[in-house]
C-alpha positions as CSV (number, residue, x, y, z in Angstrom):
1,X,-7.7,-11.8,4.8
2,X,-7.3,-13.7,8.1
3,X,-6.7,-11.2,10.9
4,X,-6.4,-12.5,14.5
5,X,-7.6,-9.8,16.9
6,X,-4.1,-9.1,18.2
7,X,-2.8,-8.4,14.7
8,X,-5.7,-6.2,13.5
9,X,-4.6,-2.7,12.8
10,X,-7.1,-0.1,13.9
11,X,-4.9,3.0,14.1
12,X,-6.0,5.4,11.3
13,X,-2.6,7.0,11.4
14,X,-0.8,3.7,10.9
15,X,-3.1,2.7,8.1
16,X,-2.5,6.0,6.4
17,X,1.2,5.6,6.8
18,X,1.2,2.2,5.1
19,X,-0.8,3.5,2.2
20,X,1.4,6.5,1.9
21,X,4.6,4.5,2.0
22,X,3.5,1.7,-0.3
23,X,1.6,3.6,-3.1
24,X,2.1,0.8,-5.7
25,X,-1.1,-1.0,-5.0
26,X,-2.5,-4.3,-6.4
27,X,-6.1,-3.8,-7.6
28,X,-8.0,-7.1,-7.8
29,X,-11.4,-7.5,-9.5
30,X,-13.8,-10.2,-10.6
31,X,-14.6,-10.1,-14.3
32,X,-16.4,-12.3,-16.9
33,X,-12.9,-13.5,-17.7
34,X,-12.2,-14.4,-14.1
35,X,-10.1,-12.6,-11.5
36,X,-7.7,-9.9,-12.7
37,X,-5.0,-8.1,-10.8
38,X,-3.1,-4.9,-11.8
39,X,-0.3,-3.1,-10.0
40,X,-0.9,0.6,-10.1
41,X,0.4,3.6,-8.2
42,X,-2.5,5.2,-6.2
43,X,-2.9,8.4,-4.2
44,X,-5.5,9.2,-1.6
45,X,-7.3,12.3,-2.6
46,X,-8.7,15.1,-0.4
47,X,-12.1,13.5,-0.6
48,X,-10.9,10.1,0.5
49,X,-11.1,8.4,-2.8
50,X,-8.1,6.6,-4.3
51,X,-6.9,8.2,-7.5
52,X,-5.0,6.5,-10.3
53,X,-4.8,5.8,-14.0
54,X,-4.2,2.9,-16.4
55,X,-3.0,2.6,-19.9
56,X,-5.7,2.9,-22.6
57,X,-4.4,-0.5,-23.9
58,X,-5.0,-2.1,-20.4
59,X,-8.2,-4.1,-20.6
60,X,-8.9,-3.4,-17.0
61,X,-11.2,-0.5,-17.8
62,X,-13.1,-2.6,-20.3
63,X,-13.4,-5.7,-18.2
64,X,-14.3,-4.0,-14.9
65,X,-17.7,-2.3,-14.9
66,X,-18.2,1.2,-13.5
67,X,-19.3,1.1,-9.9
68,X,-18.0,-2.5,-9.5
69,X,-16.4,-3.4,-6.2
70,X,-12.6,-3.9,-6.3
71,X,-10.1,-4.9,-3.7
72,X,-7.0,-2.7,-3.4
73,X,-4.0,-4.1,-1.5
74,X,-1.3,-2.0,-0.1
75,X,1.6,-4.0,1.2
76,X,4.0,-2.4,3.6
77,X,7.4,-3.6,4.9
78,X,7.9,-7.3,5.6
79,X,10.6,-9.6,7.0
80,X,11.3,-13.2,7.8
81,X,11.5,-14.0,11.5
82,X,13.8,-16.9,12.6
83,X,13.2,-18.8,15.9
84,X,16.9,-17.9,16.6
85,X,15.8,-14.3,17.2
86,X,14.0,-15.3,20.4
87,X,16.0,-15.6,23.6
88,X,13.5,-18.1,25.1
89,X,14.3,-20.6,22.3
90,X,17.3,-22.0,24.1
91,X,15.1,-22.8,27.1
92,X,12.2,-24.7,25.5
93,X,12.7,-24.7,21.7
94,X,8.9,-24.1,21.2
95,X,9.2,-21.7,18.3
96,X,8.9,-22.0,14.6
97,X,9.7,-19.5,11.7
98,X,7.2,-16.9,10.8
99,X,6.9,-13.7,8.8
100,X,6.2,-10.1,10.0
101,X,4.4,-7.7,7.7
102,X,1.9,-4.9,7.4
103,X,-0.8,-4.9,4.8
104,X,-4.0,-2.8,4.1
105,X,-7.0,-4.1,2.2
106,X,-9.2,-1.3,0.8
107,X,-12.7,-2.3,-0.6
108,X,-14.4,0.2,-2.8
109,X,-16.2,0.9,-6.0
110,X,-14.3,2.1,-9.0
111,X,-15.3,4.8,-11.5
112,X,-13.4,5.2,-14.7
113,X,-12.9,8.7,-16.1
114,X,-12.3,9.2,-19.8
115,X,-12.5,13.0,-20.0
116,X,-9.3,15.1,-20.5
117,X,-9.9,17.1,-17.3
118,X,-10.1,14.1,-15.1
119,X,-7.0,12.5,-16.7
120,X,-5.0,15.7,-16.4
121,X,-6.0,16.0,-12.7
122,X,-5.0,12.4,-11.9
123,X,-1.6,12.7,-13.5
124,X,-1.1,16.1,-12.0
125,X,-1.9,15.0,-8.5
126,X,0.2,11.8,-8.7
127,X,3.3,13.4,-10.2
128,X,3.2,16.5,-8.0
129,X,3.0,14.3,-4.9
130,X,5.9,12.0,-5.8
131,X,8.1,14.6,-7.6
132,X,8.0,16.9,-4.6
133,X,8.8,14.1,-2.3
134,X,11.8,13.0,-4.5
135,X,13.1,16.2,-6.0
136,X,11.8,19.0,-3.8
137,X,12.1,22.4,-5.6
138,X,13.5,20.6,-8.7
139,X,10.3,18.6,-9.1
140,X,9.2,17.7,-12.6
141,X,6.0,19.4,-13.7
142,X,3.6,18.5,-16.5
143,X,4.3,21.9,-18.0
144,X,7.9,20.9,-18.5
145,X,6.9,18.6,-21.3
146,X,5.8,20.0,-24.7
147,X,2.1,20.6,-24.8
148,X,1.4,18.3,-27.8
149,X,3.4,15.5,-26.2
150,X,1.4,15.7,-23.0
151,X,-1.8,15.7,-24.9
152,X,-0.7,12.6,-26.7
153,X,0.3,10.9,-23.5
154,X,-2.9,11.8,-21.7
155,X,-4.8,10.4,-24.7
156,X,-3.2,7.0,-24.0
157,X,-4.6,6.7,-20.4
158,X,-7.8,6.3,-18.6
159,X,-8.2,7.9,-15.1
160,X,-10.2,6.4,-12.3
161,X,-11.2,6.9,-8.7
162,X,-12.1,4.2,-6.1
163,X,-14.7,5.3,-3.6
164,X,-13.7,3.6,-0.4
165,X,-16.4,1.6,1.5
166,X,-14.3,-0.3,4.1
167,X,-10.8,-1.0,5.2
168,X,-9.2,-4.1,6.7
169,X,-5.6,-3.7,8.0
170,X,-3.1,-6.1,9.6
171,X,0.1,-5.4,11.4
172,X,1.8,-8.7,12.3
173,X,4.7,-7.4,14.3
174,X,5.3,-10.0,17.0
175,X,2.8,-8.4,19.3
176,X,2.0,-11.8,20.6
177,X,5.5,-12.4,22.0
178,X,6.7,-11.8,25.5
179,X,8.9,-8.7,25.9
180,X,12.3,-10.4,25.7
181,X,11.4,-12.3,22.5
182,X,9.8,-9.1,21.1
183,X,13.1,-7.3,21.7
184,X,14.9,-10.2,20.1
185,X,12.7,-10.1,17.0
186,X,13.4,-6.4,16.6
187,X,17.2,-7.0,16.9
188,X,17.1,-10.0,14.5
189,X,15.1,-8.2,11.9
190,X,17.3,-5.2,12.1
191,X,20.4,-7.4,11.7
192,X,18.9,-9.0,8.7
193,X,18.8,-5.6,7.0
194,X,15.1,-4.8,7.4
195,X,15.7,-1.5,9.3
196,X,12.4,0.1,8.4
197,X,10.3,-2.7,9.9
198,X,12.6,-3.0,12.9
199,X,12.2,0.7,13.6
200,X,8.4,0.5,13.3
201,X,8.4,-2.4,15.8
202,X,10.7,-0.6,18.2
203,X,8.5,2.5,18.0
204,X,5.5,0.4,18.9
205,X,7.5,-1.1,21.8
206,X,8.1,2.4,23.2
207,X,4.4,3.4,23.1
208,X,2.5,3.4,26.4
209,X,-0.3,0.8,26.7
């Protein structure tokens, strides 16, 4: 990924926020059949590994070798940026369209887990995290489903963990613009309906240097 120095994201908190807010990751791997990519919800475990599972029918766990390096991409909010957002455009017209976005690339080695305990742990961690966030005290639990049904469903998946080796993150949020154009970009992005990204840019604007 091309990352100019002024767009490189080095804040651990911001990187964690992108991963947490965009859990549907794209896992890219090189195989004997060429490149493959799978879109899979992931969760960062207490030990720092990325936890997930794939369908048993998904050839990913057959094509990708254990301990092979994979690239995992978490894509945060994004928005089109029009030159019309910049107040300085009317003075010199030296602006072109661009795109603002946040993305995190995680490089690591994958380990597939076929045992029942690992599969149950992966499903349990993922569902507990997302169910509590969505439904609070009414969160769905694995125990809510019939035991035989859960055993059948767990038999149809393969769990895995990705052991993280390095992270490359990018926040392209108009940091290279002068203050008035930065404010204009925030207002324009907000007006276009991308409130989350506009709020993140406004928050950065308020932080001391």
